[in-house]
MIMAR-13897 format. One record per residue (C-alpha): residue number from 1; residue in three letters; chain; y, x, z. Coordinates in Angstrom, 2 decimals. Each point is the difference from the previous one (the first is absolute). Layout:
BEGIN
<seq = NUM	type = ALA	mol = A	Y = Y	X = X	Z = Z>
...
***
This chain:
BEGIN
<seq = 1	type = MET	mol = A	Y = -36.52	X = -10.96	Z = -25.14>
<seq = 2	type = LEU	mol = A	Y = 0.26	X = -3.00	Z = 1.54>
<seq = 3	type = LYS	mol = A	Y = 0.93	X = 0.89	Z = 2.86>
<seq = 4	type = ASN	mol = A	Y = 2.09	X = 2.49	Z = -1.06>
<seq = 5	type = LEU	mol = A	Y = 2.17	X = -2.57	Z = -2.53>
<seq = 6	type = ILE	mol = A	Y = 0.42	X = -1.70	Z = 4.32>
<seq = 7	type = ALA	mol = A	Y = 0.94	X = 2.77	Z = 1.76>
<seq = 8	type = LEU	mol = A	Y = 2.48	X = 0.62	Z = -3.07>
<seq = 9	type = ILE	mol = A	Y = 1.55	X = -3.23	Z = -0.04>
<seq = 10	type = LEU	mol = A	Y = 0.15	X = -0.13	Z = 4.21>
<seq = 11	type = LEU	mol = A	Y = 1.89	X = 3.79	Z = -0.04>
<seq = 12	type = THR	mol = A	Y = 2.29	X = -1.89	Z = -2.63>
<seq = 13	type = ALA	mol = A	Y = 0.45	X = -2.93	Z = 2.16>
<seq = 14	type = LEU	mol = A	Y = 0.74	X = 1.79	Z = 2.59>
<seq = 15	type = SER	mol = A	Y = 2.36	X = 2.88	Z = -1.29>
<seq = 16	type = LEU	mol = A	Y = 1.87	X = -3.37	Z = -1.45>
<seq = 17	type = HIS	mol = A	Y = 0.23	X = -1.50	Z = 3.48>
<seq = 18	type = PHE	mol = A	Y = 1.21	X = 3.19	Z = 1.40>
<seq = 19	type = ALA	mol = A	Y = 2.70	X = 0.62	Z = -2.54>
<seq = 20	type = LEU	mol = A	Y = 1.24	X = -3.79	Z = 0.20>
<seq = 21	type = ALA	mol = A	Y = -0.04	X = 0.65	Z = 3.80>
<seq = 22	type = GLN	mol = A	Y = 2.25	X = 2.94	Z = -0.44>
<seq = 23	type = GLU	mol = A	Y = 3.86	X = -0.95	Z = 0.78>
<seq = 24	type = ILE	mol = A	Y = 1.62	X = 2.14	Z = -2.56>
<seq = 25	type = ILE	mol = A	Y = 4.06	X = -0.31	Z = -0.10>
<seq = 26	type = GLU	mol = A	Y = 1.82	X = 1.97	Z = -2.92>
<seq = 27	type = LEU	mol = A	Y = 2.88	X = 1.23	Z = 0.86>
<seq = 28	type = PRO	mol = A	Y = 3.84	X = 0.10	Z = -2.06>
<seq = 29	type = PHE	mol = A	Y = 0.85	X = 3.00	Z = -1.63>
<seq = 30	type = GLU	mol = A	Y = 2.16	X = 1.72	Z = -2.49>
<seq = 31	type = LYS	mol = A	Y = -1.75	X = 1.07	Z = -3.10>
<seq = 32	type = PRO	mol = A	Y = 1.27	X = 4.06	Z = -0.54>
<seq = 33	type = ALA	mol = A	Y = 0.17	X = 0.69	Z = -3.61>
<seq = 34	type = GLU	mol = A	Y = -0.55	X = 3.45	Z = 0.48>
<seq = 35	type = THR	mol = A	Y = -3.66	X = -0.09	Z = 1.92>
<seq = 36	type = ILE	mol = A	Y = -2.72	X = -1.74	Z = -2.22>
<seq = 37	type = TRP	mol = A	Y = -3.57	X = -0.68	Z = 1.15>
<seq = 38	type = VAL	mol = A	Y = -2.94	X = -0.75	Z = -2.37>
<seq = 39	type = GLY	mol = A	Y = -2.53	X = -1.65	Z = 0.39>
<seq = 40	type = GLY	mol = A	Y = 0.11	X = -2.22	Z = 2.95>
<seq = 41	type = GLU	mol = A	Y = -0.90	X = 0.65	Z = 4.02>
<seq = 42	type = LYS	mol = A	Y = -3.66	X = 1.79	Z = 0.50>
<seq = 43	type = GLU	mol = A	Y = -1.95	X = -0.63	Z = 2.96>
<seq = 44	type = TYR	mol = A	Y = -3.28	X = 2.20	Z = 0.88>
<seq = 45	type = TYR	mol = A	Y = -2.02	X = 1.90	Z = 2.26>
<seq = 46	type = SER	mol = A	Y = 0.87	X = 3.36	Z = -0.42>
<seq = 47	type = LYS	mol = A	Y = -2.55	X = 2.84	Z = 0.54>
<seq = 48	type = ILE	mol = A	Y = 2.36	X = 2.71	Z = 0.47>
<seq = 49	type = TRP	mol = A	Y = 1.72	X = -1.97	Z = 2.91>
<seq = 50	type = ASN	mol = A	Y = -2.68	X = -1.59	Z = 1.40>
<seq = 51	type = ASN	mol = A	Y = 1.68	X = -3.03	Z = -0.12>
<seq = 52	type = PRO	mol = A	Y = 1.13	X = -3.43	Z = -2.07>
<seq = 53	type = VAL	mol = A	Y = 3.39	X = 0.60	Z = -1.36>
<seq = 54	type = VAL	mol = A	Y = 2.20	X = -1.58	Z = -2.04>
<seq = 55	type = THR	mol = A	Y = 2.18	X = 1.93	Z = -2.74>
<seq = 56	type = ASN	mol = A	Y = 2.97	X = -0.68	Z = -2.64>
<seq = 57	type = VAL	mol = A	Y = 1.90	X = -2.69	Z = 1.71>
<seq = 58	type = SER	mol = A	Y = 2.47	X = -1.50	Z = -1.66>
<seq = 59	type = VAL	mol = A	Y = 0.79	X = -3.12	Z = 1.63>
<seq = 60	type = PRO	mol = A	Y = 0.42	X = -0.23	Z = 3.68>
<seq = 61	type = SER	mol = A	Y = -2.21	X = -2.25	Z = 1.69>
<seq = 62	type = MET	mol = A	Y = -1.23	X = -0.53	Z = 2.99>
<seq = 63	type = GLN	mol = A	Y = -3.24	X = -1.31	Z = 1.98>
<seq = 64	type = VAL	mol = A	Y = 0.34	X = -2.58	Z = 2.92>
<seq = 65	type = PHE	mol = A	Y = -1.96	X = 0.54	Z = 3.39>
<seq = 66	type = ARG	mol = A	Y = 0.30	X = -3.00	Z = 1.93>
<seq = 67	type = PRO	mol = A	Y = -1.48	X = -0.25	Z = 4.07>
<seq = 68	type = GLU	mol = A	Y = -1.14	X = -3.14	Z = 1.54>
<seq = 69	type = LYS	mol = A	Y = 2.19	X = 0.14	Z = 2.59>
<seq = 70	type = PRO	mol = A	Y = 3.66	X = 1.93	Z = -1.01>
<seq = 71	type = ASN	mol = A	Y = 2.20	X = 1.47	Z = 2.16>
<seq = 72	type = GLY	mol = A	Y = 2.97	X = 0.25	Z = -1.64>
<seq = 73	type = THR	mol = A	Y = -0.23	X = 3.72	Z = -0.80>
<seq = 74	type = ALA	mol = A	Y = -0.44	X = 0.89	Z = -3.73>
<seq = 75	type = VAL	mol = A	Y = -0.77	X = 3.63	Z = -1.43>
<seq = 76	type = ILE	mol = A	Y = 0.09	X = 1.01	Z = -3.77>
<seq = 77	type = VAL	mol = A	Y = -2.80	X = 2.91	Z = -0.58>
<seq = 78	type = ALA	mol = A	Y = 0.82	X = 2.56	Z = -3.06>
<seq = 79	type = PRO	mol = A	Y = -3.23	X = 1.77	Z = -0.72>
<seq = 80	type = GLY	mol = A	Y = 0.73	X = 4.03	Z = -1.19>
<seq = 81	type = GLY	mol = A	Y = -1.59	X = 1.64	Z = -3.19>
<seq = 82	type = GLY	mol = A	Y = 2.82	X = 2.25	Z = -0.74>
<seq = 83	type = LEU	mol = A	Y = 1.69	X = -2.76	Z = -2.15>
<seq = 84	type = TYR	mol = A	Y = -2.80	X = 0.22	Z = -2.69>
<seq = 85	type = ALA	mol = A	Y = -2.59	X = -2.38	Z = 2.11>
<seq = 86	type = LEU	mol = A	Y = 0.39	X = -2.07	Z = 2.90>
<seq = 87	type = SER	mol = A	Y = -3.37	X = 0.88	Z = 2.55>
<seq = 88	type = ILE	mol = A	Y = -0.30	X = -4.07	Z = -0.02>
<seq = 89	type = LYS	mol = A	Y = -2.87	X = -0.72	Z = 2.56>
<seq = 90	type = SER	mol = A	Y = 0.55	X = 2.96	Z = 2.69>
<seq = 91	type = GLU	mol = A	Y = 3.58	X = 0.23	Z = 0.23>
<seq = 92	type = GLY	mol = A	Y = 0.44	X = -3.60	Z = -1.32>
<seq = 93	type = THR	mol = A	Y = -2.44	X = -3.32	Z = 0.34>
<seq = 94	type = ASP	mol = A	Y = -1.65	X = 1.98	Z = 3.03>
<seq = 95	type = VAL	mol = A	Y = 3.19	X = 0.21	Z = 1.82>
<seq = 96	type = ALA	mol = A	Y = 1.16	X = -3.62	Z = -0.83>
<seq = 97	type = GLU	mol = A	Y = -3.31	X = -1.54	Z = 1.34>
<seq = 98	type = TRP	mol = A	Y = 0.26	X = 2.11	Z = 3.48>
<seq = 99	type = LEU	mol = A	Y = 3.78	X = -0.81	Z = 0.43>
<seq = 100	type = ALA	mol = A	Y = -1.24	X = -3.96	Z = -0.99>
<seq = 101	type = GLN	mol = A	Y = -2.30	X = 0.05	Z = 2.68>
<seq = 102	type = LYS	mol = A	Y = 3.15	X = 0.95	Z = 2.50>
<seq = 103	type = GLY	mol = A	Y = 1.80	X = -2.92	Z = -0.93>
<seq = 104	type = ILE	mol = A	Y = 2.15	X = 1.74	Z = -2.31>
<seq = 105	type = THR	mol = A	Y = 0.48	X = -1.08	Z = -3.78>
<seq = 106	type = ALA	mol = A	Y = -0.46	X = 2.78	Z = -2.30>
<seq = 107	type = PHE	mol = A	Y = 1.12	X = 0.28	Z = -3.59>
<seq = 108	type = VAL	mol = A	Y = -1.84	X = 2.95	Z = -2.25>
<seq = 109	type = LEU	mol = A	Y = 2.71	X = 1.24	Z = -2.05>
<seq = 110	type = LYS	mol = A	Y = -0.84	X = 1.41	Z = -3.69>
<seq = 111	type = TYR	mol = A	Y = 3.31	X = 1.74	Z = -1.01>
<seq = 112	type = ARG	mol = A	Y = 0.71	X = 1.29	Z = -3.32>
<seq = 113	type = LEU	mol = A	Y = -1.49	X = 3.44	Z = -0.96>
<seq = 114	type = VAL	mol = A	Y = -0.01	X = 2.69	Z = -2.13>
<seq = 115	type = PRO	mol = A	Y = -1.46	X = -0.92	Z = -3.86>
<seq = 116	type = THR	mol = A	Y = -3.56	X = 1.07	Z = 0.05>
<seq = 117	type = GLY	mol = A	Y = -3.20	X = -0.33	Z = -2.24>
<seq = 118	type = GLU	mol = A	Y = -3.27	X = -1.03	Z = 0.79>
<seq = 119	type = ASP	mol = A	Y = 0.39	X = 1.56	Z = 2.82>
<seq = 120	type = GLY	mol = A	Y = 2.51	X = 1.09	Z = 2.34>
<seq = 121	type = VAL	mol = A	Y = -1.85	X = 1.76	Z = 2.41>
<seq = 122	type = GLN	mol = A	Y = -1.33	X = 2.42	Z = -2.45>
<seq = 123	type = GLU	mol = A	Y = 3.32	X = 0.62	Z = -1.56>
<seq = 124	type = ILE	mol = A	Y = 1.81	X = 0.56	Z = 3.51>
<seq = 125	type = THR	mol = A	Y = -2.74	X = 2.46	Z = 1.08>
<seq = 126	type = LYS	mol = A	Y = 0.14	X = 2.19	Z = -3.39>
<seq = 127	type = ASP	mol = A	Y = 3.68	X = -0.11	Z = 0.02>
<seq = 128	type = GLY	mol = A	Y = -0.56	X = 1.58	Z = 3.81>
<seq = 129	type = MET	mol = A	Y = -2.56	X = 2.76	Z = -0.93>
<seq = 130	type = THR	mol = A	Y = 1.58	X = 0.81	Z = -3.47>
<seq = 131	type = ASN	mol = A	Y = 4.11	X = -0.86	Z = 0.46>
<seq = 132	type = PRO	mol = A	Y = 1.07	X = -0.88	Z = 3.15>
<seq = 133	type = ALA	mol = A	Y = 3.38	X = -0.15	Z = -1.03>
<seq = 134	type = ARG	mol = A	Y = -0.88	X = -2.42	Z = -2.18>
<seq = 135	type = ILE	mol = A	Y = -1.11	X = -2.67	Z = 2.83>
<seq = 136	type = VAL	mol = A	Y = 3.55	X = 0.08	Z = 1.31>
<seq = 137	type = GLU	mol = A	Y = 1.58	X = -0.26	Z = -3.99>
<seq = 138	type = ARG	mol = A	Y = -2.21	X = -3.57	Z = -0.19>
<seq = 139	type = VAL	mol = A	Y = 0.89	X = -1.12	Z = 3.61>
<seq = 140	type = SER	mol = A	Y = 3.61	X = 0.20	Z = -0.19>
<seq = 141	type = PRO	mol = A	Y = 1.56	X = -2.60	Z = -2.23>
<seq = 142	type = VAL	mol = A	Y = -2.90	X = -2.52	Z = 1.59>
<seq = 143	type = MET	mol = A	Y = 0.93	X = 0.34	Z = 3.49>
<seq = 144	type = PRO	mol = A	Y = 3.10	X = -2.25	Z = -0.34>
<seq = 145	type = TYR	mol = A	Y = -2.21	X = -2.86	Z = -1.10>
<seq = 146	type = SER	mol = A	Y = -2.03	X = 0.55	Z = 2.71>
<seq = 147	type = ILE	mol = A	Y = 2.35	X = -0.61	Z = 2.71>
<seq = 148	type = ALA	mol = A	Y = 1.80	X = -2.44	Z = -2.09>
<seq = 149	type = ASP	mol = A	Y = -3.52	X = -1.54	Z = -0.11>
<seq = 150	type = ALA	mol = A	Y = -0.52	X = -0.06	Z = 4.19>
<seq = 151	type = LEU	mol = A	Y = 3.58	X = -1.34	Z = 0.26>
<seq = 152	type = ALA	mol = A	Y = -1.05	X = -2.95	Z = -1.85>
<seq = 153	type = ALA	mol = A	Y = -2.66	X = -0.40	Z = 1.68>
<seq = 154	type = ILE	mol = A	Y = 1.61	X = 0.07	Z = 3.43>
<seq = 155	type = ASP	mol = A	Y = 2.78	X = -2.32	Z = -1.56>
<seq = 156	type = HIS	mol = A	Y = -3.04	X = -2.79	Z = -1.34>
<seq = 157	type = VAL	mol = A	Y = -1.84	X = 0.34	Z = 3.36>
<seq = 158	type = ARG	mol = A	Y = 3.49	X = -0.63	Z = 2.28>
<seq = 159	type = LYS	mol = A	Y = 1.21	X = -2.69	Z = -2.21>
<seq = 160	type = ASN	mol = A	Y = -3.45	X = -2.04	Z = 0.04>
<seq = 161	type = ALA	mol = A	Y = -0.22	X = 0.53	Z = 3.97>
<seq = 162	type = GLU	mol = A	Y = -0.61	X = -3.93	Z = 0.80>
<seq = 163	type = ASP	mol = A	Y = -3.21	X = 0.29	Z = -2.94>
<seq = 164	type = PHE	mol = A	Y = -1.65	X = 3.01	Z = 1.65>
<seq = 165	type = LYS	mol = A	Y = 0.81	X = -0.76	Z = 3.27>
<seq = 166	type = ILE	mol = A	Y = 1.90	X = 2.93	Z = 1.31>
<seq = 167	type = ASP	mol = A	Y = 2.73	X = 0.78	Z = 1.58>
<seq = 168	type = THR	mol = A	Y = 2.95	X = 1.33	Z = -2.28>
<seq = 169	type = ASP	mol = A	Y = 0.76	X = 3.16	Z = 2.27>
<seq = 170	type = LYS	mol = A	Y = -3.33	X = 0.93	Z = 0.24>
<seq = 171	type = VAL	mol = A	Y = -0.44	X = 1.69	Z = -3.46>
<seq = 172	type = GLY	mol = A	Y = -1.42	X = 3.34	Z = 0.10>
<seq = 173	type = PHE	mol = A	Y = -1.21	X = 2.25	Z = -3.09>
<seq = 174	type = MET	mol = A	Y = -2.84	X = 2.50	Z = 0.76>
<seq = 175	type = GLY	mol = A	Y = -0.61	X = 2.61	Z = -2.98>
<seq = 176	type = PHE	mol = A	Y = -2.59	X = 2.93	Z = -0.57>
<seq = 177	type = SER	mol = A	Y = 0.28	X = 3.35	Z = -1.75>
<seq = 178	type = ALA	mol = A	Y = 2.31	X = -1.21	Z = -2.93>
<seq = 179	type = GLY	mol = A	Y = 0.00	X = -3.24	Z = 1.62>
<seq = 180	type = GLY	mol = A	Y = 1.43	X = 2.03	Z = 3.06>
<seq = 181	type = ALA	mol = A	Y = 3.03	X = 1.14	Z = -2.15>
<seq = 182	type = VAL	mol = A	Y = 0.54	X = -3.18	Z = -1.90>
<seq = 183	type = THR	mol = A	Y = 0.18	X = -1.60	Z = 3.66>
<seq = 184	type = MET	mol = A	Y = 2.78	X = 2.65	Z = 0.81>
<seq = 185	type = GLY	mol = A	Y = 1.65	X = -0.76	Z = -3.00>
<seq = 186	type = VAL	mol = A	Y = -0.11	X = -3.87	Z = 1.14>
<seq = 187	type = GLY	mol = A	Y = 1.55	X = 1.83	Z = 3.12>
<seq = 188	type = TYR	mol = A	Y = 2.93	X = 1.85	Z = -1.47>
<seq = 189	type = ASN	mol = A	Y = 1.19	X = -3.24	Z = -2.50>
<seq = 190	type = TYR	mol = A	Y = -0.30	X = -2.69	Z = 0.88>
<seq = 191	type = THR	mol = A	Y = 2.61	X = -2.82	Z = 0.52>
<seq = 192	type = PRO	mol = A	Y = 0.53	X = -3.10	Z = 2.84>
<seq = 193	type = GLU	mol = A	Y = -2.13	X = -2.11	Z = -1.83>
<seq = 194	type = ASN	mol = A	Y = -3.05	X = 2.31	Z = -0.92>
<seq = 195	type = ARG	mol = A	Y = 0.66	X = 2.09	Z = 3.17>
<seq = 196	type = PRO	mol = A	Y = -3.56	X = 0.29	Z = 1.84>
<seq = 197	type = ASP	mol = A	Y = -0.40	X = -0.42	Z = 3.66>
<seq = 198	type = PHE	mol = A	Y = -2.63	X = 3.14	Z = 0.83>
<seq = 199	type = LEU	mol = A	Y = -1.28	X = 2.67	Z = -2.38>
<seq = 200	type = VAL	mol = A	Y = -3.13	X = 1.75	Z = 0.05>
<seq = 201	type = PRO	mol = A	Y = -0.54	X = 2.99	Z = -2.57>
<seq = 202	type = VAL	mol = A	Y = -3.53	X = 1.21	Z = 0.55>
<seq = 203	type = TYR	mol = A	Y = -0.26	X = 3.81	Z = -0.88>
<seq = 204	type = PRO	mol = A	Y = 2.96	X = -0.58	Z = -2.38>
<seq = 205	type = TRP	mol = A	Y = 0.48	X = 2.31	Z = -3.17>
<seq = 206	type = THR	mol = A	Y = 3.18	X = 1.05	Z = 1.21>
<seq = 207	type = THR	mol = A	Y = -0.21	X = 3.17	Z = -2.69>
<seq = 208	type = VAL	mol = A	Y = 0.97	X = -2.64	Z = -2.23>
<seq = 209	type = TYR	mol = A	Y = 2.40	X = -2.36	Z = 1.53>
<seq = 210	type = PRO	mol = A	Y = 1.38	X = 2.49	Z = 2.26>
<seq = 211	type = VAL	mol = A	Y = 1.99	X = -1.05	Z = 3.63>
<seq = 212	type = GLN	mol = A	Y = 3.31	X = -1.14	Z = -0.23>
<seq = 213	type = GLU	mol = A	Y = 2.87	X = -1.02	Z = 1.87>
<seq = 214	type = VAL	mol = A	Y = -1.30	X = -2.69	Z = 2.32>
<seq = 215	type = PRO	mol = A	Y = 1.65	X = -3.29	Z = -0.49>
<seq = 216	type = ALA	mol = A	Y = 2.29	X = -1.77	Z = 2.89>
<seq = 217	type = ASP	mol = A	Y = -2.12	X = -3.07	Z = 0.45>
<seq = 218	type = ALA	mol = A	Y = -2.79	X = 1.80	Z = -0.39>
<seq = 219	type = PRO	mol = A	Y = -3.69	X = -1.88	Z = 1.11>
<seq = 220	type = PRO	mol = A	Y = -2.19	X = 1.17	Z = 2.17>
<seq = 221	type = MET	mol = A	Y = -2.76	X = 2.45	Z = -1.17>
<seq = 222	type = LEU	mol = A	Y = -3.50	X = 1.06	Z = 0.57>
<seq = 223	type = VAL	mol = A	Y = -0.99	X = 3.22	Z = -2.19>
<seq = 224	type = ILE	mol = A	Y = -3.31	X = 1.23	Z = -0.18>
<seq = 225	type = CYS	mol = A	Y = -1.76	X = 2.94	Z = -0.86>
<seq = 226	type = ALA	mol = A	Y = -2.24	X = 2.53	Z = 0.51>
<seq = 227	type = SER	mol = A	Y = 0.47	X = 3.88	Z = 0.82>
<seq = 228	type = ASN	mol = A	Y = -2.79	X = 1.09	Z = -2.21>
<seq = 229	type = ASP	mol = A	Y = 1.35	X = -2.07	Z = -3.17>
<seq = 230	type = PRO	mol = A	Y = -0.83	X = 2.13	Z = -2.73>
<seq = 231	type = LEU	mol = A	Y = 2.82	X = -1.02	Z = -2.14>
<seq = 232	type = GLY	mol = A	Y = 2.71	X = 1.47	Z = 2.88>
<seq = 233	type = LEU	mol = A	Y = 1.36	X = -3.45	Z = 0.68>
<seq = 234	type = ALA	mol = A	Y = -0.26	X = 0.66	Z = 3.66>
<seq = 235	type = PRO	mol = A	Y = 3.30	X = 1.67	Z = 0.34>
<seq = 236	type = GLY	mol = A	Y = 1.73	X = -2.66	Z = -2.25>
<seq = 237	type = SER	mol = A	Y = -0.98	X = -2.60	Z = 2.33>
<seq = 238	type = ILE	mol = A	Y = 1.50	X = 2.12	Z = 2.84>
<seq = 239	type = GLU	mol = A	Y = 3.21	X = 0.27	Z = -1.68>
<seq = 240	type = LEU	mol = A	Y = -0.16	X = -3.59	Z = -0.61>
<seq = 241	type = TYR	mol = A	Y = -0.84	X = -1.03	Z = 3.52>
<seq = 242	type = THR	mol = A	Y = 2.99	X = 2.73	Z = 1.19>
<seq = 243	type = SER	mol = A	Y = 2.15	X = -1.53	Z = -2.12>
<seq = 244	type = TRP	mol = A	Y = -0.01	X = -3.23	Z = 1.13>
<seq = 245	type = LEU	mol = A	Y = 0.31	X = 1.35	Z = 3.88>
<seq = 246	type = LYS	mol = A	Y = 2.70	X = 2.16	Z = -0.53>
<seq = 247	type = ALA	mol = A	Y = 1.76	X = -3.35	Z = -1.13>
<seq = 248	type = ASN	mol = A	Y = -1.26	X = -2.07	Z = 3.04>
<seq = 249	type = LYS	mol = A	Y = -2.22	X = -2.18	Z = -1.54>
<seq = 250	type = SER	mol = A	Y = -2.93	X = -1.02	Z = 1.05>
<seq = 251	type = VAL	mol = A	Y = -2.76	X = 1.78	Z = -1.18>
<seq = 252	type = ALA	mol = A	Y = -3.60	X = 1.17	Z = 0.35>
<seq = 253	type = LEU	mol = A	Y = -2.14	X = 2.63	Z = -0.55>
<seq = 254	type = GLN	mol = A	Y = -3.99	X = -0.14	Z = -0.48>
<seq = 255	type = MET	mol = A	Y = -1.19	X = 3.42	Z = -1.15>
<seq = 256	type = PHE	mol = A	Y = -4.33	X = 0.56	Z = 0.18>
<seq = 257	type = SER	mol = A	Y = -0.80	X = 3.62	Z = -0.12>
<seq = 258	type = LYS	mol = A	Y = -2.29	X = -0.81	Z = -2.58>
<seq = 259	type = GLY	mol = A	Y = -0.58	X = -2.84	Z = -2.59>
<seq = 260	type = GLY	mol = A	Y = 0.68	X = 1.50	Z = -3.38>
<seq = 261	type = HIS	mol = A	Y = 2.18	X = -1.59	Z = -2.66>
<seq = 262	type = GLY	mol = A	Y = -0.85	X = -3.84	Z = -1.10>
<seq = 263	type = PHE	mol = A	Y = -1.86	X = -1.05	Z = 3.34>
<seq = 264	type = GLY	mol = A	Y = 0.75	X = -3.34	Z = -0.10>
<seq = 265	type = MET	mol = A	Y = -2.38	X = -2.06	Z = 0.71>
<seq = 266	type = LYS	mol = A	Y = -2.83	X = 2.05	Z = -0.73>
<seq = 267	type = ALA	mol = A	Y = -2.32	X = 0.95	Z = 3.01>
<seq = 268	type = GLN	mol = A	Y = -0.45	X = 3.68	Z = 0.72>
<seq = 269	type = ASN	mol = A	Y = -0.98	X = 0.08	Z = 4.05>
<seq = 270	type = LEU	mol = A	Y = 3.39	X = 1.19	Z = 0.43>
<seq = 271	type = PRO	mol = A	Y = 2.93	X = -1.33	Z = 2.68>
<seq = 272	type = SER	mol = A	Y = 1.76	X = -0.58	Z = -3.42>
<seq = 273	type = ASP	mol = A	Y = -2.40	X = -2.73	Z = -0.66>
<seq = 274	type = ASN	mol = A	Y = 1.80	X = -2.19	Z = 3.03>
<seq = 275	type = TRP	mol = A	Y = 3.93	X = 0.63	Z = -1.87>
<seq = 276	type = ILE	mol = A	Y = 0.29	X = -3.95	Z = -0.46>
<seq = 277	type = ALA	mol = A	Y = -0.79	X = -1.06	Z = 3.72>
<seq = 278	type = ARG	mol = A	Y = 2.56	X = 2.75	Z = 1.00>
<seq = 279	type = PHE	mol = A	Y = 2.53	X = -1.80	Z = -2.62>
<seq = 280	type = HIS	mol = A	Y = -1.00	X = -3.10	Z = 1.12>
<seq = 281	type = ASP	mol = A	Y = 0.87	X = 1.17	Z = 3.65>
<seq = 282	type = TRP	mol = A	Y = 3.49	X = 1.62	Z = -1.00>
<seq = 283	type = ALA	mol = A	Y = 0.26	X = -3.31	Z = -1.67>
<seq = 284	type = ILE	mol = A	Y = -0.44	X = -1.99	Z = 3.07>
<seq = 285	type = ALA	mol = A	Y = 1.74	X = 1.97	Z = 2.29>
<seq = 286	type = GLU	mol = A	Y = 3.52	X = -0.17	Z = -1.98>
<seq = 287	type = GLY	mol = A	Y = -0.51	X = -3.57	Z = -0.68>
<seq = 288	type = LEU	mol = A	Y = -0.66	X = -0.01	Z = -3.09>
<seq = 289	type = THR	mol = A	Y = -3.07	X = -2.11	Z = -0.08>
<seq = 290	type = THR	mol = A	Y = -2.31	X = -1.29	Z = 2.94>
<seq = 291	type = ALA	mol = A	Y = -3.74	X = 0.08	Z = 0.89>
<seq = 292	type = PRO	mol = A	Y = -2.33	X = -2.41	Z = -0.93>
<seq = 293	type = THR	mol = A	Y = -0.94	X = -2.57	Z = 2.60>
<seq = 294	type = ILE	mol = A	Y = -3.32	X = -0.16	Z = 1.53>
<seq = 295	type = GLU	mol = A	Y = -1.37	X = -3.14	Z = 0.31>
***
């Protein structure tokens, strides 16, 4: 009994220490009158997705991952999850930790999501099985808020560049699936103050946020996807790449034959496992970051 009590105390202390160690930034936002969230943000392990998730986000925020030796590059990471949830680990914190090891200051963004109940993953799964059109109906009114949160994140990072030890002209945005749609929203709706210096949409959800006219000053972009994406997102990724190419903008496409959807930082023993290394190679070649120095 005593051993169990001691273990519980230690676990609580460690959890508290971890919570205090996290650097969380709340972002400014305008509260919408027509969308209401009830019950607060939820974070739990989804047995449906076999991954930690966050749902019902109504207040945008981001967690900061500072490298020991920052090289001046910053990447804001937007996890996916159909705008019903955020796959916060494999498409969020795991990505940020990898980037930080390369000297890149990373920020995991929690953008506003569709208002859901106790289990947003269960809700999108049910909607997908019984009424797929309902997903678009629920996502469409919230998407502008998600994009606004992403632009606010870029603005905050750039305005606080000195504190984060980053260059104001090396602030990029990377997003997965629904986060990829948010990335596209950033790419089409920025102002001079919140223009990203590069974009990395990873299997972007182009069916909910279609490819549009390329801005005149569009930033460099790397599109990543798998040909066998079961949601059929490969053609949209190619269309996005082609639009940048036709507009004579700097763009690259990394299309894996296999990988499926939502591979993120999950190990599948496939070439797609190394997508983030290919991003790093591209960023170095484009002069957007530098390789870590070996001492």
